[in-house]
VOZAMAR-306856 format. One record per atom (N, C-alpha, C, O): residue in three letters; chain; y, x, z; atom name. Coordinates in nm, 3 decimals. Layout:
N
NODE, ala, A, Y, X, Z, CA
...
end
This chain:
53
NODE, arg, A, -4.732, 14.214, 12.635, N
NODE, arg, A, -4.734, 14.093, 12.696, CA
NODE, arg, A, -4.805, 13.992, 12.604, C
NODE, arg, A, -4.805, 14.002, 12.481, O
NODE, tyr, A, -4.866, 13.894, 12.673, N
NODE, tyr, A, -4.934, 13.787, 12.601, CA
NODE, tyr, A, -4.832, 13.676, 12.578, C
NODE, tyr, A, -4.750, 13.642, 12.664, O
NODE, lys, A, -4.842, 13.624, 12.459, N
NODE, lys, A, -4.773, 13.500, 12.425, CA
NODE, lys, A, -4.859, 13.396, 12.376, C
NODE, lys, A, -4.962, 13.421, 12.313, O
NODE, asn, A, -4.814, 13.267, 12.408, N
NODE, asn, A, -4.887, 13.153, 12.348, CA
NODE, asn, A, -4.867, 13.151, 12.197, C
NODE, asn, A, -4.754, 13.169, 12.151, O
NODE, val, A, -4.963, 13.133, 12.126, N
NODE, val, A, -4.949, 13.132, 11.974, CA
NODE, val, A, -4.857, 13.030, 11.938, C
NODE, val, A, -4.783, 13.057, 11.843, O
NODE, glu, A, -4.844, 12.917, 11.994, N
NODE, glu, A, -4.750, 12.812, 11.957, CA
NODE, glu, A, -4.600, 12.854, 11.971, C
NODE, glu, A, -4.512, 12.804, 11.901, O
NODE, leu, A, -4.577, 12.948, 12.066, N
NODE, leu, A, -4.443, 12.996, 12.093, CA
NODE, leu, A, -4.397, 13.104, 11.981, C
NODE, leu, A, -4.278, 13.130, 11.962, O
NODE, val, A, -4.498, 13.163, 11.910, N
NODE, val, A, -4.467, 13.265, 11.823, CA
NODE, val, A, -4.511, 13.229, 11.674, C
NODE, val, A, -4.506, 13.316, 11.587, O
NODE, ala, A, -4.551, 13.108, 11.649, N
NODE, ala, A, -4.604, 13.047, 11.530, CA
NODE, ala, A, -4.514, 13.091, 11.405, C
NODE, ala, A, -4.558, 13.146, 11.304, O
NODE, asp, A, -4.386, 13.059, 11.430, N
NODE, asp, A, -4.285, 13.093, 11.319, CA
NODE, asp, A, -4.286, 13.245, 11.289, C
NODE, asp, A, -4.287, 13.284, 11.172, O
NODE, asp, A, -4.285, 13.319, 11.380, N
NODE, asp, A, -4.276, 13.470, 11.362, CA
NODE, asp, A, -4.410, 13.521, 11.295, C
NODE, asp, A, -4.406, 13.615, 11.216, O
NODE, leu, A, -4.526, 13.460, 11.328, N
NODE, leu, A, -4.643, 13.493, 11.273, CA
NODE, leu, A, -4.646, 13.454, 11.120, C
NODE, leu, A, -4.687, 13.529, 11.031, O
NODE, glu, A, -4.599, 13.331, 11.102, N
NODE, glu, A, -4.599, 13.280, 10.960, CA
NODE, glu, A, -4.508, 13.363, 10.871, C
NODE, glu, A, -4.543, 13.381, 10.755, O
NODE, his, A, -4.382, 13.420, 10.920, N
NODE, his, A, -4.296, 13.482, 10.843, CA
NODE, his, A, -4.320, 13.635, 10.848, C
NODE, his, A, -4.238, 13.709, 10.794, O
NODE, gly, A, -4.428, 13.683, 10.909, N
NODE, gly, A, -4.467, 13.826, 10.903, CA
NODE, gly, A, -4.389, 13.904, 10.996, C
NODE, gly, A, -4.404, 14.026, 10.992, O
NODE, asn, A, -4.303, 13.852, 11.084, N
NODE, asn, A, -4.243, 13.927, 11.189, CA
NODE, asn, A, -4.326, 13.982, 11.291, C
NODE, asn, A, -4.298, 14.089, 11.345, O
NODE, leu, A, -4.429, 13.914, 11.320, N
NODE, leu, A, -4.539, 13.954, 11.417, CA
NODE, leu, A, -4.674, 13.956, 11.342, C
NODE, leu, A, -4.692, 13.878, 11.249, O
NODE, ile, A, -4.770, 14.042, 11.380, N
NODE, ile, A, -4.908, 14.032, 11.340, CA
NODE, ile, A, -4.988, 14.033, 11.460, C
NODE, ile, A, -4.955, 14.082, 11.568, O
NODE, arg, A, -5.108, 13.966, 11.428, N
NODE, arg, A, -5.209, 13.948, 11.540, CA
NODE, arg, A, -5.298, 14.095, 11.534, C
NODE, arg, A, -5.338, 14.147, 11.430, O
NODE, val, A, -5.317, 14.141, 11.656, N
NODE, val, A, -5.404, 14.247, 11.680, CA
NODE, val, A, -5.522, 14.223, 11.767, C
NODE, val, A, -5.508, 14.144, 11.860, O
NODE, leu, A, -5.627, 14.277, 11.749, N
NODE, leu, A, -5.742, 14.254, 11.825, CA
NODE, leu, A, -5.781, 14.097, 11.835, C
NODE, leu, A, -5.828, 14.048, 11.937, O
NODE, gln, A, -5.760, 14.032, 11.727, N
NODE, gln, A, -5.780, 13.893, 11.722, CA
NODE, gln, A, -5.927, 13.853, 11.753, C
NODE, gln, A, -5.948, 13.749, 11.814, O
NODE, arg, A, -6.022, 13.928, 11.716, N
NODE, arg, A, -6.161, 13.888, 11.731, CA
NODE, arg, A, -6.197, 13.891, 11.878, C
NODE, arg, A, -6.297, 13.831, 11.918, O
NODE, tyr, A, -6.114, 13.964, 11.967, N
NODE, tyr, A, -6.135, 13.974, 12.110, CA
NODE, tyr, A, -6.064, 13.886, 12.185, C
NODE, tyr, A, -6.077, 13.886, 12.307, O
NODE, ser, A, -5.976, 13.796, 12.121, N
NODE, ser, A, -5.895, 13.699, 12.177, CA
NODE, ser, A, -5.962, 13.574, 12.217, C
NODE, ser, A, -6.043, 13.521, 12.140, O
NODE, leu, A, -5.935, 13.522, 12.332, N
NODE, leu, A, -5.990, 13.385, 12.368, CA
NODE, leu, A, -5.896, 13.283, 12.318, C
NODE, leu, A, -5.774, 13.303, 12.316, O
NODE, arg, A, -5.955, 13.161, 12.272, N
NODE, arg, A, -5.868, 13.061, 12.233, CA
NODE, arg, A, -5.884, 12.954, 12.339, C
NODE, arg, A, -5.993, 12.904, 12.364, O
NODE, met, A, -5.766, 12.919, 12.403, N
NODE, met, A, -5.764, 12.823, 12.509, CA
NODE, met, A, -5.654, 12.727, 12.474, C
NODE, met, A, -5.537, 12.762, 12.458, O
NODE, glu, A, -5.701, 12.597, 12.461, N
NODE, glu, A, -5.606, 12.492, 12.422, CA
NODE, glu, A, -5.520, 12.464, 12.548, C
NODE, glu, A, -5.569, 12.465, 12.661, O
NODE, gly, A, -5.394, 12.441, 12.521, N
NODE, gly, A, -5.299, 12.403, 12.632, CA
NODE, gly, A, -5.241, 12.522, 12.698, C
NODE, gly, A, -5.281, 12.636, 12.673, O
NODE, leu, A, -5.146, 12.498, 12.781, N
NODE, leu, A, -5.084, 12.595, 12.873, CA
NODE, leu, A, -5.137, 12.573, 13.009, C
NODE, leu, A, -5.165, 12.462, 13.052, O
NODE, phe, A, -5.150, 12.679, 13.071, N
NODE, phe, A, -5.204, 12.678, 13.219, CA
NODE, phe, A, -5.110, 12.755, 13.309, C
NODE, phe, A, -5.053, 12.856, 13.268, O
NODE, leu, A, -5.094, 12.709, 13.430, N
NODE, leu, A, -5.025, 12.775, 13.542, CA
NODE, leu, A, -5.110, 12.856, 13.617, C
NODE, leu, A, -5.058, 12.928, 13.703, O
NODE, tyr, A, -5.241, 12.856, 13.599, N
NODE, tyr, A, -5.337, 12.927, 13.674, CA
NODE, tyr, A, -5.465, 12.936, 13.599, C
NODE, tyr, A, -5.487, 12.866, 13.501, O
NODE, tyr, A, -5.553, 13.026, 13.647, N
NODE, tyr, A, -5.679, 13.035, 13.576, CA
NODE, tyr, A, -5.765, 12.924, 13.623, C
NODE, tyr, A, -5.787, 12.916, 13.744, O
NODE, pro, A, -5.815, 12.840, 13.545, N
NODE, pro, A, -5.895, 12.718, 13.606, CA
NODE, pro, A, -6.031, 12.753, 13.672, C
NODE, pro, A, -6.091, 12.671, 13.742, O
NODE, his, A, -6.079, 12.878, 13.647, N
NODE, his, A, -6.218, 12.912, 13.695, CA
NODE, his, A, -6.202, 12.996, 13.823, C
NODE, his, A, -6.301, 13.032, 13.886, O
NODE, arg, A, -6.078, 13.025, 13.861, N
NODE, arg, A, -6.061, 13.102, 13.981, CA
NODE, arg, A, -6.044, 13.027, 14.114, C
NODE, arg, A, -6.012, 12.909, 14.111, O
NODE, asn, A, -6.065, 13.090, 14.230, N
NODE, asn, A, -6.045, 13.016, 14.357, CA
NODE, asn, A, -5.893, 12.990, 14.364, C
NODE, asn, A, -5.808, 13.074, 14.333, O
NODE, val, A, -5.866, 12.862, 14.407, N
NODE, val, A, -5.729, 12.816, 14.418, CA
NODE, val, A, -5.698, 12.817, 14.577, C
NODE, val, A, -5.779, 12.777, 14.660, O
NODE, ser, A, -5.579, 12.866, 14.606, N
NODE, ser, A, -5.537, 12.862, 14.737, CA
NODE, ser, A, -5.493, 12.716, 14.775, C
NODE, ser, A, -5.458, 12.635, 14.688, O
NODE, pro, A, -5.497, 12.685, 14.916, N
NODE, pro, A, -5.453, 12.543, 14.946, CA
NODE, pro, A, -5.311, 12.515, 14.901, C
NODE, pro, A, -5.284, 12.402, 14.862, O
NODE, ala, A, -5.223, 12.605, 14.902, N
NODE, ala, A, -5.086, 12.582, 14.859, CA
NODE, ala, A, -5.089, 12.553, 14.711, C
NODE, ala, A, -5.030, 12.455, 14.667, O
NODE, leu, A, -5.155, 12.633, 14.636, N
NODE, leu, A, -5.150, 12.598, 14.486, CA
NODE, leu, A, -5.225, 12.466, 14.455, C
NODE, leu, A, -5.191, 12.395, 14.360, O
NODE, arg, A, -5.326, 12.437, 14.535, N
NODE, arg, A, -5.398, 12.314, 14.510, CA
NODE, arg, A, -5.307, 12.193, 14.534, C
NODE, arg, A, -5.315, 12.093, 14.463, O
NODE, met, A, -5.218, 12.205, 14.638, N
NODE, met, A, -5.121, 12.097, 14.663, CA
NODE, met, A, -5.030, 12.081, 14.548, C
NODE, met, A, -4.999, 11.969, 14.506, O
NODE, val, A, -4.985, 12.195, 14.492, N
NODE, val, A, -4.882, 12.180, 14.377, CA
NODE, val, A, -4.966, 12.115, 14.255, C
NODE, val, A, -4.917, 12.022, 14.191, O
NODE, ile, A, -5.083, 12.162, 14.228, N
NODE, ile, A, -5.162, 12.110, 14.118, CA
NODE, ile, A, -5.177, 11.964, 14.134, C
NODE, ile, A, -5.150, 11.890, 14.040, O
NODE, asp, A, -5.220, 11.915, 14.252, N
NODE, asp, A, -5.244, 11.774, 14.276, CA
NODE, asp, A, -5.117, 11.708, 14.263, C
NODE, asp, A, -5.116, 11.599, 14.205, O
NODE, thr, A, -5.005, 11.760, 14.309, N
NODE, thr, A, -4.867, 11.693, 14.305, CA
NODE, thr, A, -4.835, 11.660, 14.145, C
NODE, thr, A, -4.795, 11.551, 14.104, O
NODE, leu, A, -4.863, 11.779, 14.062, N
NODE, leu, A, -4.823, 11.771, 13.932, CA
NODE, leu, A, -4.910, 11.679, 13.841, C
NODE, leu, A, -4.868, 11.641, 13.732, O
NODE, lys, A, -5.036, 11.646, 13.891, N
NODE, lys, A, -5.121, 11.561, 13.824, CA
NODE, lys, A, -5.091, 11.412, 13.845, C
NODE, lys, A, -5.167, 11.342, 13.911, O
NODE, ile, A, -4.976, 11.363, 13.787, N
NODE, ile, A, -4.947, 11.232, 13.803, CA
NODE, ile, A, -4.996, 11.138, 13.691, C
NODE, ile, A, -4.973, 11.017, 13.698, O
end
């Protein structure tokens, strides 16, 4: 499973987890509910627009 690095930063720092395939990882700032480059359904578009307050 993928985890946001901010959620596992302590475990990485203390050696409880190690990064694998780091050079193949994409670095994306922030947390996303959806892939910003994909087609968005009208229902999801309504949720996104509602959350952008």
